[in-house]
All heavy atoms as TSV, in Angstrom:
chain	resi	resn	atom	element	x	y	z
A	1	MET	N	N	275.721	-1.091	186.130
A	1	MET	CA	C	274.459	-1.436	185.558
A	1	MET	C	C	274.527	-1.708	184.066
A	1	MET	O	O	273.873	-2.595	183.564
A	1	MET	CB	C	273.467	-0.299	185.801
A	1	MET	CG	C	273.132	-0.015	187.240
A	1	MET	SD	S	272.403	-1.372	188.117
A	1	MET	CE	C	271.009	-1.741	187.135
A	2	ILE	N	N	275.332	-0.902	183.358
A	2	ILE	CA	C	275.449	-1.082	181.904
A	2	ILE	C	C	276.026	-2.449	181.602
A	2	ILE	O	O	276.992	-2.877	182.206
A	2	ILE	CB	C	276.302	0.035	181.296
A	2	ILE	CG1	C	275.591	1.381	181.482
A	2	ILE	CG2	C	276.576	-0.223	179.818
A	2	ILE	CD1	C	276.375	2.593	181.078
A	3	GLY	N	N	275.363	-3.151	180.674
A	3	GLY	CA	C	275.796	-4.491	180.290
A	3	GLY	C	C	275.069	-5.596	181.017
A	3	GLY	O	O	275.159	-6.755	180.600
A	4	LEU	N	N	274.341	-5.276	182.080
A	4	LEU	CA	C	273.572	-6.305	182.771
A	4	LEU	C	C	272.331	-6.656	181.970
A	4	LEU	O	O	271.832	-5.846	181.175
A	4	LEU	CB	C	273.153	-5.812	184.165
A	4	LEU	CG	C	274.282	-5.537	185.153
A	4	LEU	CD1	C	273.737	-5.031	186.466
A	4	LEU	CD2	C	275.145	-6.769	185.378
A	5	THR	N	N	271.843	-7.856	182.145
A	5	THR	CA	C	270.655	-8.290	181.425
A	5	THR	C	C	269.453	-8.356	182.354
A	5	THR	O	O	269.603	-8.435	183.561
A	5	THR	CB	C	270.870	-9.653	180.759
A	5	THR	OG1	O	271.196	-10.618	181.765
A	5	THR	CG2	C	271.979	-9.599	179.733
A	6	GLY	N	N	268.294	-8.321	181.738
A	6	GLY	CA	C	267.073	-8.368	182.532
A	6	GLY	C	C	265.896	-8.895	181.720
A	6	GLY	O	O	266.056	-9.327	180.577
A	7	ARG	N	N	264.728	-8.823	182.346
A	7	ARG	CA	C	263.491	-9.321	181.738
A	7	ARG	C	C	262.421	-8.256	181.899
A	7	ARG	O	O	262.244	-7.675	182.961
A	7	ARG	CB	C	263.071	-10.605	182.425
A	7	ARG	CG	C	261.779	-11.236	181.910
A	7	ARG	CD	C	261.502	-12.578	182.603
A	7	ARG	NE	N	261.546	-12.509	184.036
A	7	ARG	CZ	C	260.518	-12.159	184.828
A	7	ARG	NH1	N	259.360	-11.825	184.299
A	7	ARG	NH2	N	260.654	-12.150	186.122
A	8	VAL	N	N	261.694	-8.009	180.800
A	8	VAL	CA	C	260.617	-7.012	180.804
A	8	VAL	C	C	259.437	-7.531	181.614
A	8	VAL	O	O	258.968	-8.635	181.417
A	8	VAL	CB	C	260.163	-6.684	179.360
A	8	VAL	CG1	C	258.963	-5.733	179.372
A	8	VAL	CG2	C	261.300	-6.108	178.538
A	9	THR	N	N	258.978	-6.688	182.570
A	9	THR	CA	C	257.798	-7.047	183.378
A	9	THR	C	C	256.648	-6.087	183.111
A	9	THR	O	O	255.540	-6.322	183.581
A	9	THR	CB	C	258.138	-7.062	184.880
A	9	THR	OG1	O	258.719	-5.807	185.233
A	9	THR	CG2	C	259.105	-8.173	185.202
A	10	GLY	N	N	256.909	-5.013	182.371
A	10	GLY	CA	C	255.879	-4.072	181.955
A	10	GLY	C	C	256.276	-3.517	180.601
A	10	GLY	O	O	257.391	-2.994	180.447
A	11	LYS	N	N	255.450	-3.663	179.598
A	11	LYS	CA	C	255.760	-3.349	178.204
A	11	LYS	C	C	256.610	-2.068	178.056
A	11	LYS	O	O	256.273	-1.049	178.620
A	11	LYS	CB	C	254.470	-3.221	177.419
A	11	LYS	CG	C	254.657	-3.018	175.935
A	11	LYS	CD	C	253.302	-2.960	175.250
A	11	LYS	CE	C	253.437	-2.663	173.776
A	11	LYS	NZ	N	252.122	-2.615	173.127
A	12	VAL	N	N	257.698	-2.169	177.282
A	12	VAL	CA	C	258.597	-1.049	177.009
A	12	VAL	C	C	258.424	-0.670	175.559
A	12	VAL	O	O	258.530	-1.517	174.661
A	12	VAL	CB	C	260.074	-1.465	177.269
A	12	VAL	CG1	C	260.997	-0.309	176.968
A	12	VAL	CG2	C	260.277	-1.965	178.690
A	13	GLY	N	N	258.132	0.601	175.297
A	13	GLY	CA	C	257.942	1.040	173.913
A	13	GLY	C	C	257.938	2.547	173.810
A	13	GLY	O	O	257.997	3.267	174.798
A	14	ALA	N	N	257.816	3.015	172.571
A	14	ALA	CA	C	257.796	4.456	172.313
A	14	ALA	C	C	256.618	5.089	173.060
A	14	ALA	O	O	255.492	4.603	172.976
A	14	ALA	CB	C	257.671	4.711	170.817
A	15	GLY	N	N	256.881	6.130	173.801
A	15	GLY	CA	C	255.850	6.812	174.554
A	15	GLY	C	C	255.396	6.089	175.799
A	15	GLY	O	O	254.452	6.514	176.452
A	16	LEU	N	N	256.041	4.981	176.128
A	16	LEU	CA	C	255.675	4.208	177.318
A	16	LEU	C	C	256.852	4.167	178.298
A	16	LEU	O	O	258.000	4.099	177.893
A	16	LEU	CB	C	255.352	2.754	176.934
A	16	LEU	CG	C	254.208	2.493	175.998
A	16	LEU	CD1	C	254.161	1.017	175.622
A	16	LEU	CD2	C	252.910	2.921	176.641
A	17	VAL	N	N	256.524	4.184	179.565
A	17	VAL	CA	C	257.509	3.907	180.605
A	17	VAL	C	C	257.261	2.486	181.044
A	17	VAL	O	O	256.217	2.173	181.613
A	17	VAL	CB	C	257.379	4.861	181.804
A	17	VAL	CG1	C	258.415	4.528	182.858
A	17	VAL	CG2	C	257.515	6.286	181.353
A	18	GLY	N	N	258.175	1.588	180.720
A	18	GLY	CA	C	257.996	0.185	181.083
A	18	GLY	C	C	258.732	-0.145	182.367
A	18	GLY	O	O	259.207	0.742	183.071
A	19	GLU	N	N	258.811	-1.433	182.634
A	19	GLU	CA	C	259.515	-1.901	183.830
A	19	GLU	C	C	260.308	-3.138	183.465
A	19	GLU	O	O	259.845	-3.979	182.691
A	19	GLU	CB	C	258.523	-2.239	184.943
A	19	GLU	CG	C	259.215	-2.714	186.218
A	19	GLU	CD	C	258.231	-3.121	187.269
A	19	GLU	OE1	O	257.591	-4.188	187.106
A	19	GLU	OE2	O	258.111	-2.406	188.267
A	20	VAL	N	N	261.508	-3.244	184.009
A	20	VAL	CA	C	262.325	-4.437	183.835
A	20	VAL	C	C	262.868	-4.892	185.190
A	20	VAL	O	O	263.082	-4.093	186.099
A	20	VAL	CB	C	263.508	-4.234	182.868
A	20	VAL	CG1	C	263.022	-3.927	181.459
A	20	VAL	CG2	C	264.446	-3.144	183.330
A	21	LEU	N	N	263.083	-6.188	185.315
A	21	LEU	CA	C	263.769	-6.749	186.468
A	21	LEU	C	C	265.194	-7.062	186.028
A	21	LEU	O	O	265.388	-7.748	185.024
A	21	LEU	CB	C	263.086	-8.030	186.938
A	21	LEU	CG	C	261.711	-7.874	187.601
A	21	LEU	CD1	C	261.157	-9.224	187.985
A	21	LEU	CD2	C	261.803	-6.958	188.827
A	22	VAL	N	N	266.150	-6.557	186.772
A	22	VAL	CA	C	267.565	-6.745	186.454
A	22	VAL	C	C	268.256	-7.391	187.646
A	22	VAL	O	O	268.088	-6.918	188.780
A	22	VAL	CB	C	268.248	-5.403	186.105
A	22	VAL	CG1	C	269.731	-5.577	185.845
A	22	VAL	CG2	C	267.579	-4.732	184.925
A	23	HIS	N	N	269.027	-8.454	187.383
A	23	HIS	CA	C	269.811	-9.053	188.466
A	23	HIS	C	C	271.071	-8.210	188.653
A	23	HIS	O	O	271.832	-8.010	187.716
A	23	HIS	CB	C	270.193	-10.501	188.118
A	23	HIS	CG	C	271.041	-11.118	189.178
A	23	HIS	ND1	N	270.526	-11.415	190.438
A	23	HIS	CD2	C	272.348	-11.447	189.221
A	23	HIS	CE1	C	271.510	-11.933	191.166
A	23	HIS	NE2	N	272.617	-11.948	190.439
A	24	VAL	N	N	271.251	-7.713	189.877
A	24	VAL	CA	C	272.395	-6.841	190.191
A	24	VAL	C	C	273.331	-7.600	191.122
A	24	VAL	O	O	273.087	-7.667	192.331
A	24	VAL	CB	C	271.893	-5.526	190.831
A	24	VAL	CG1	C	273.072	-4.573	191.072
A	24	VAL	CG2	C	270.819	-4.866	189.974
A	25	PRO	N	N	274.389	-8.206	190.564
A	25	PRO	CA	C	275.288	-9.038	191.383
A	25	PRO	C	C	275.891	-8.300	192.584
A	25	PRO	O	O	276.011	-8.898	193.664
A	25	PRO	CB	C	276.404	-9.451	190.413
A	25	PRO	CG	C	275.810	-9.291	189.063
A	25	PRO	CD	C	274.813	-8.166	189.168
A	26	GLU	N	N	276.226	-7.009	192.431
A	26	GLU	CA	C	276.830	-6.271	193.552
A	26	GLU	C	C	275.887	-6.178	194.737
A	26	GLU	O	O	276.330	-6.026	195.863
A	26	GLU	CB	C	277.228	-4.855	193.120
A	26	GLU	CG	C	278.231	-4.778	191.999
A	26	GLU	CD	C	277.554	-4.840	190.630
A	26	GLU	OE1	O	276.424	-4.350	190.465
A	26	GLU	OE2	O	278.180	-5.423	189.715
A	27	ARG	N	N	274.594	-6.221	194.477
A	27	ARG	CA	C	273.608	-6.111	195.545
A	27	ARG	C	C	272.972	-7.462	195.894
A	27	ARG	O	O	272.035	-7.526	196.680
A	27	ARG	CB	C	272.532	-5.098	195.140
A	27	ARG	CG	C	273.111	-3.717	194.900
A	27	ARG	CD	C	272.022	-2.745	194.494
A	27	ARG	NE	N	272.641	-1.523	194.001
A	27	ARG	CZ	C	272.067	-0.673	193.190
A	27	ARG	NH1	N	270.855	-0.903	192.742
A	27	ARG	NH2	N	272.679	0.414	192.793
A	28	GLN	N	N	273.453	-8.501	195.219
A	28	GLN	CA	C	273.024	-9.869	195.464
A	28	GLN	C	C	271.506	-10.048	195.374
A	28	GLN	O	O	270.877	-10.670	196.240
A	28	GLN	CB	C	273.541	-10.345	196.815
A	28	GLN	CG	C	275.043	-10.349	196.888
A	28	GLN	CD	C	275.554	-10.787	198.236
A	28	GLN	OE1	O	274.801	-11.016	199.174
A	28	GLN	NE2	N	276.862	-10.907	198.348
A	29	GLY	N	N	270.917	-9.483	194.307
A	29	GLY	CA	C	269.482	-9.644	194.142
A	29	GLY	C	C	268.989	-9.112	192.825
A	29	GLY	O	O	269.745	-8.617	191.982
A	30	THR	N	N	267.696	-9.221	192.635
A	30	THR	CA	C	267.037	-8.722	191.437
A	30	THR	C	C	266.220	-7.504	191.826
A	30	THR	O	O	265.520	-7.490	192.842
A	30	THR	CB	C	266.103	-9.818	190.849
A	30	THR	OG1	O	266.929	-10.952	190.557
A	30	THR	CG2	C	265.412	-9.340	189.605
A	31	GLU	N	N	266.313	-6.449	190.987
A	31	GLU	CA	C	265.636	-5.195	191.307
A	31	GLU	C	C	264.825	-4.700	190.118
A	31	GLU	O	O	265.171	-4.970	188.960
A	31	GLU	CB	C	266.677	-4.132	191.674
A	31	GLU	CG	C	267.508	-4.514	192.882
A	31	GLU	CD	C	268.520	-3.438	193.252
A	31	GLU	OE1	O	268.399	-2.294	192.796
A	31	GLU	OE2	O	269.436	-3.770	194.025
A	32	ALA	N	N	263.760	-3.967	190.398
A	32	ALA	CA	C	262.902	-3.405	189.365
A	32	ALA	C	C	263.385	-1.990	188.999
A	32	ALA	O	O	263.772	-1.220	189.893
A	32	ALA	CB	C	261.457	-3.347	189.835
A	33	PHE	N	N	263.354	-1.676	187.720
A	33	PHE	CA	C	263.737	-0.377	187.210
A	33	PHE	C	C	262.710	0.120	186.210
A	33	PHE	O	O	262.134	-0.680	185.479
A	33	PHE	CB	C	265.114	-0.436	186.496
A	33	PHE	CG	C	266.267	-0.728	187.412
A	33	PHE	CD1	C	266.608	-2.024	187.722
A	33	PHE	CD2	C	266.998	0.305	187.969
A	33	PHE	CE1	C	267.661	-2.316	188.550
A	33	PHE	CE2	C	268.058	0.033	188.813
A	33	PHE	CZ	C	268.392	-1.277	189.109
A	34	LEU	N	N	262.504	1.446	186.155
A	34	LEU	CA	C	261.721	2.034	185.085
A	34	LEU	C	C	262.556	1.896	183.812
A	34	LEU	O	O	263.786	2.060	183.850
A	34	LEU	CB	C	261.447	3.512	185.366
A	34	LEU	CG	C	260.615	3.791	186.607
A	34	LEU	CD1	C	260.496	5.296	186.815
A	34	LEU	CD2	C	259.242	3.168	186.507
A	35	ALA	N	N	261.921	1.581	182.699
A	35	ALA	CA	C	262.683	1.300	181.484
A	35	ALA	C	C	262.150	2.027	180.270
A	35	ALA	O	O	260.940	2.173	180.082
A	35	ALA	CB	C	262.670	-0.200	181.220
A	36	TYR	N	N	263.093	2.462	179.441
A	36	TYR	CA	C	262.805	3.108	178.159
A	36	TYR	C	C	263.605	2.388	177.082
A	36	TYR	O	O	264.664	1.801	177.363
A	36	TYR	CB	C	263.245	4.567	178.177
A	36	TYR	CG	C	262.485	5.433	179.136
A	36	TYR	CD1	C	262.940	5.599	180.446
A	36	TYR	CD2	C	261.321	6.077	178.746
A	36	TYR	CE1	C	262.256	6.411	181.330
A	36	TYR	CE2	C	260.620	6.886	179.655
A	36	TYR	CZ	C	261.102	7.054	180.936
A	36	TYR	OH	O	260.398	7.838	181.813
A	37	LEU	N	N	263.131	2.445	175.838
A	37	LEU	CA	C	263.883	1.897	174.718
A	37	LEU	C	C	265.136	2.757	174.488
A	37	LEU	O	O	265.044	3.985	174.448
A	37	LEU	CB	C	263.044	1.895	173.446
A	37	LEU	CG	C	261.920	0.880	173.337
A	37	LEU	CD1	C	261.158	1.131	172.042
A	37	LEU	CD2	C	262.486	-0.527	173.362
A	38	ALA	N	N	266.276	2.114	174.302
A	38	ALA	CA	C	267.505	2.834	174.033
A	38	ALA	C	C	267.514	3.358	172.595
A	38	ALA	O	O	268.020	4.440	172.325
A	38	ALA	CB	C	268.704	1.939	174.270
A	39	VAL	N	N	266.918	2.587	171.681
A	39	VAL	CA	C	266.844	2.955	170.258
A	39	VAL	C	C	265.393	2.783	169.841
A	39	VAL	O	O	264.788	1.735	170.118
A	39	VAL	CB	C	267.764	2.050	169.409
A	39	VAL	CG1	C	267.641	2.377	167.935
A	39	VAL	CG2	C	269.200	2.147	169.880
A	40	PRO	N	N	264.816	3.789	169.187
A	40	PRO	CA	C	263.415	3.642	168.754
A	40	PRO	C	C	263.236	2.371	167.924
A	40	PRO	O	O	264.099	1.998	167.134
A	40	PRO	CB	C	263.174	4.878	167.913
A	40	PRO	CG	C	264.187	5.881	168.380
A	40	PRO	CD	C	265.382	5.070	168.780
A	41	GLY	N	N	262.132	1.708	168.139
A	41	GLY	CA	C	261.846	0.473	167.421
A	41	GLY	C	C	260.576	-0.160	167.939
A	41	GLY	O	O	259.762	0.491	168.574
A	42	ASP	N	N	260.452	-1.444	167.648
A	42	ASP	CA	C	259.264	-2.177	168.078
A	42	ASP	C	C	259.207	-2.254	169.595
A	42	ASP	O	O	260.260	-2.370	170.262
A	42	ASP	CB	C	259.296	-3.588	167.500
A	42	ASP	CG	C	259.127	-3.592	166.003
A	42	ASP	OD1	O	258.488	-2.659	165.460
A	42	ASP	OD2	O	259.650	-4.529	165.348
A	43	PRO	N	N	258.015	-2.227	170.171
A	43	PRO	CA	C	257.858	-2.372	171.612
A	43	PRO	C	C	258.389	-3.736	172.071
A	43	PRO	O	O	258.390	-4.709	171.323
A	43	PRO	CB	C	256.359	-2.284	171.842
A	43	PRO	CG	C	255.774	-1.785	170.585
A	43	PRO	CD	C	256.739	-2.057	169.488
A	44	LEU	N	N	258.823	-3.777	173.314
A	44	LEU	CA	C	259.305	-5.013	173.918
A	44	LEU	C	C	258.203	-5.547	174.838
A	44	LEU	O	O	257.841	-4.888	175.818
A	44	LEU	CB	C	260.588	-4.768	174.715
A	44	LEU	CG	C	261.739	-4.182	173.902
A	44	LEU	CD1	C	262.893	-3.817	174.825
A	44	LEU	CD2	C	262.182	-5.150	172.839
A	45	PRO	N	N	257.669	-6.709	174.547
A	45	PRO	CA	C	256.569	-7.257	175.343
A	45	PRO	C	C	257.058	-7.826	176.680
A	45	PRO	O	O	258.262	-8.074	176.878
A	45	PRO	CB	C	256.014	-8.364	174.463
A	45	PRO	CG	C	257.192	-8.840	173.676
A	45	PRO	CD	C	258.039	-7.612	173.430
A	46	THR	N	N	256.128	-8.047	177.543
A	46	THR	CA	C	256.416	-8.700	178.820
A	46	THR	C	C	257.109	-10.028	178.566
A	46	THR	O	O	256.681	-10.782	177.710
A	46	THR	CB	C	255.116	-8.903	179.623
A	46	THR	OG1	O	254.523	-7.637	179.841
A	46	THR	CG2	C	255.376	-9.577	180.946
A	47	GLY	N	N	258.173	-10.281	179.306
A	47	GLY	CA	C	258.924	-11.521	179.164
A	47	GLY	C	C	260.134	-11.426	178.271
A	47	GLY	O	O	260.997	-12.297	178.272
A	48	ALA	N	N	260.256	-10.345	177.463
A	48	ALA	CA	C	261.402	-10.189	176.563
A	48	ALA	C	C	262.686	-10.007	177.360
A	48	ALA	O	O	262.693	-9.360	178.415
A	48	ALA	CB	C	261.186	-8.996	175.642
A	49	GLN	N	N	263.762	-10.588	176.843
A	49	GLN	CA	C	265.088	-10.435	177.462
A	49	GLN	C	C	265.737	-9.180	176.906
A	49	GLN	O	O	265.680	-8.900	175.695
A	49	GLN	CB	C	265.962	-11.657	177.161
A	49	GLN	CG	C	265.431	-12.944	177.747
A	49	GLN	CD	C	265.465	-12.919	179.277
A	49	GLN	OE1	O	266.474	-12.582	179.871
A	49	GLN	NE2	N	264.351	-13.295	179.869
A	50	VAL	N	N	266.370	-8.396	177.786
A	50	VAL	CA	C	266.976	-7.114	177.394
A	50	VAL	C	C	268.353	-6.944	177.995
A	50	VAL	O	O	268.727	-7.655	178.945
A	50	VAL	CB	C	266.093	-5.918	177.810
A	50	VAL	CG1	C	264.762	-5.940	177.081
A	50	VAL	CG2	C	265.881	-5.870	179.314
A	51	ILE	N	N	269.114	-5.987	177.440
A	51	ILE	CA	C	270.401	-5.601	177.996
A	51	ILE	C	C	270.352	-4.123	178.307
A	51	ILE	O	O	269.780	-3.331	177.560
A	51	ILE	CB	C	271.557	-5.961	177.038
A	51	ILE	CG1	C	272.901	-5.702	177.712
A	51	ILE	CG2	C	271.437	-5.207	175.724
A	51	ILE	CD1	C	274.077	-6.334	176.994
A	52	VAL	N	N	270.937	-3.732	179.430
A	52	VAL	CA	C	270.971	-2.333	179.844
A	52	VAL	C	C	272.090	-1.627	179.096
A	52	VAL	O	O	273.243	-2.047	179.156
A	52	VAL	CB	C	271.186	-2.203	181.373
A	52	VAL	CG1	C	271.325	-0.747	181.786
A	52	VAL	CG2	C	270.063	-2.883	182.129
A	53	VAL	N	N	271.761	-0.542	178.364
A	53	VAL	CA	C	272.766	0.210	177.632
A	53	VAL	C	C	273.027	1.589	178.212
A	53	VAL	O	O	274.017	2.230	177.875
A	53	VAL	CB	C	272.411	0.330	176.125
A	53	VAL	CG1	C	272.383	-1.031	175.479
A	53	VAL	CG2	C	271.110	1.029	175.913
A	54	GLU	N	N	272.131	2.052	179.108
A	54	GLU	CA	C	272.337	3.319	179.801
A	54	GLU	C	C	271.621	3.259	181.131
A	54	GLU	O	O	270.547	2.654	181.246
A	54	GLU	CB	C	271.811	4.496	178.961
A	54	GLU	CG	C	272.133	5.847	179.551
A	54	GLU	CD	C	271.653	6.997	178.672
A	54	GLU	OE1	O	271.510	6.813	177.456
A	54	GLU	OE2	O	271.409	8.076	179.236
A	55	TYR	N	N	272.194	3.874	182.127
A	55	TYR	CA	C	271.614	3.902	183.475
A	55	TYR	C	C	271.579	5.318	183.982
A	55	TYR	O	O	272.561	6.053	183.860
A	55	TYR	CB	C	272.466	3.021	184.412
A	55	TYR	CG	C	272.134	3.167	185.882
A	55	TYR	CD1	C	270.917	2.745	186.386
A	55	TYR	CD2	C	273.044	3.712	186.764
A	55	TYR	CE1	C	270.602	2.859	187.729
A	55	TYR	CE2	C	272.753	3.834	188.109
A	55	TYR	CZ	C	271.534	3.411	188.590
A	55	TYR	OH	O	271.225	3.535	189.913
A	56	GLN	N	N	270.430	5.712	184.550
A	56	GLN	CA	C	270.288	7.011	185.194
A	56	GLN	C	C	269.791	6.774	186.610
A	56	GLN	O	O	268.704	6.242	186.816
A	56	GLN	CB	C	269.314	7.911	184.434
A	56	GLN	CG	C	269.796	8.304	183.056
A	56	GLN	CD	C	268.826	9.209	182.330
A	56	GLN	OE1	O	267.700	9.414	182.765
A	56	GLN	NE2	N	269.268	9.742	181.222
A	57	ALA	N	N	270.653	7.133	187.568
A	57	ALA	CA	C	270.299	6.946	188.972
A	57	ALA	C	C	269.051	7.733	189.314
A	57	ALA	O	O	268.806	8.792	188.741
A	57	ALA	CB	C	271.462	7.385	189.833
A	58	PRO	N	N	268.209	7.248	190.193
A	58	PRO	CA	C	268.427	6.054	190.960
A	58	PRO	C	C	267.782	4.785	190.373
A	58	PRO	O	O	268.232	3.685	190.645
A	58	PRO	CB	C	267.773	6.380	192.297
A	58	PRO	CG	C	266.633	7.269	191.950
A	58	PRO	CD	C	267.109	8.047	190.756
A	59	ARG	N	N	266.735	4.874	189.521
A	59	ARG	CA	C	266.004	3.659	189.133
A	59	ARG	C	C	265.574	3.639	187.675
A	59	ARG	O	O	264.530	3.087	187.350
A	59	ARG	CB	C	264.727	3.502	189.986
A	59	ARG	CG	C	264.930	3.622	191.444
A	59	ARG	CD	C	265.276	2.476	192.287
A	59	ARG	NE	N	265.010	1.152	191.911
A	59	ARG	CZ	C	265.865	0.173	192.177
A	59	ARG	NH1	N	267.005	0.411	192.757
A	59	ARG	NH2	N	265.587	-1.047	191.894
A	60	THR	N	N	266.329	4.274	186.769
A	60	THR	CA	C	265.924	4.315	185.366
A	60	THR	C	C	266.996	3.704	184.486
A	60	THR	O	O	268.186	3.976	184.665
A	60	THR	CB	C	265.662	5.785	184.928
A	60	THR	OG1	O	264.671	6.349	185.766
A	60	THR	CG2	C	265.219	5.854	183.484
A	61	VAL	N	N	266.553	2.874	183.532
A	61	VAL	CA	C	267.461	2.246	182.572
A	61	VAL	C	C	266.933	2.411	181.166
A	61	VAL	O	O	265.727	2.540	180.953
A	61	VAL	CB	C	267.697	0.757	182.873
A	61	VAL	CG1	C	268.450	0.568	184.185
A	61	VAL	CG2	C	266.404	-0.036	182.893
A	62	PHE	N	N	267.859	2.405	180.200
A	62	PHE	CA	C	267.514	2.371	178.791
A	62	PHE	C	C	267.975	1.018	178.296
A	62	PHE	O	O	269.134	0.632	178.562
A	62	PHE	CB	C	268.204	3.520	178.043
A	62	PHE	CG	C	267.624	4.873	178.400
A	62	PHE	CD1	C	267.982	5.502	179.587
A	62	PHE	CD2	C	266.698	5.487	177.595
A	62	PHE	CE1	C	267.466	6.734	179.929
A	62	PHE	CE2	C	266.152	6.702	177.898
A	62	PHE	CZ	C	266.522	7.319	179.092
A	63	VAL	N	N	267.119	0.299	177.598
A	63	VAL	CA	C	267.396	-1.090	177.243
A	63	VAL	C	C	267.240	-1.351	175.742
A	63	VAL	O	O	266.563	-0.629	175.018
A	63	VAL	CB	C	266.449	-2.048	178.018
A	63	VAL	CG1	C	266.686	-1.938	179.523
A	63	VAL	CG2	C	264.997	-1.801	177.681
A	64	SER	N	N	267.911	-2.412	175.311
A	64	SER	CA	C	267.789	-2.947	173.951
A	64	SER	C	C	267.489	-4.431	174.072
A	64	SER	O	O	267.914	-5.073	175.039
A	64	SER	CB	C	269.110	-2.755	173.172
A	64	SER	OG	O	269.318	-1.392	172.899
A	65	PRO	N	N	266.801	-4.987	173.054
A	65	PRO	CA	C	266.520	-6.421	173.102
A	65	PRO	C	C	267.818	-7.220	172.942
A	65	PRO	O	O	268.746	-6.777	172.281
A	65	PRO	CB	C	265.574	-6.648	171.919
A	65	PRO	CG	C	265.797	-5.472	171.013
A	65	PRO	CD	C	266.241	-4.336	171.886
A	66	LEU	N	N	267.846	-8.401	173.512
A	66	LEU	CA	C	268.984	-9.314	173.343
A	66	LEU	C	C	268.886	-10.031	172.038
A	66	LEU	O	O	267.852	-10.301	171.534
A	66	LEU	CB	C	269.048	-10.334	174.477
A	66	LEU	CG	C	269.768	-9.880	175.735
A	66	LEU	CD1	C	269.731	-10.948	176.790
A	66	LEU	CD2	C	271.171	-9.494	175.449
C-alpha cells in the first residue's frame, strides 16, 4: 500500500477522518480507505491527488499531497 497514489473523495484534515480511493494493482481494482493526514497541514479537498505514506490494516491510510 505504501507508495500507491489515490484521490480524495472525502475531505482529509486535522480532526477529520477523510476518505480516499486508491488503485491497488495486486487486487486489480480501486478501493476506498479511511484517511488521515500523515503530516499536519492544510486540509486536502475532494479531488486532491495523494500518496500513501503509512497503512494500517484493514482499511486505514495516512496520506500526503502529491
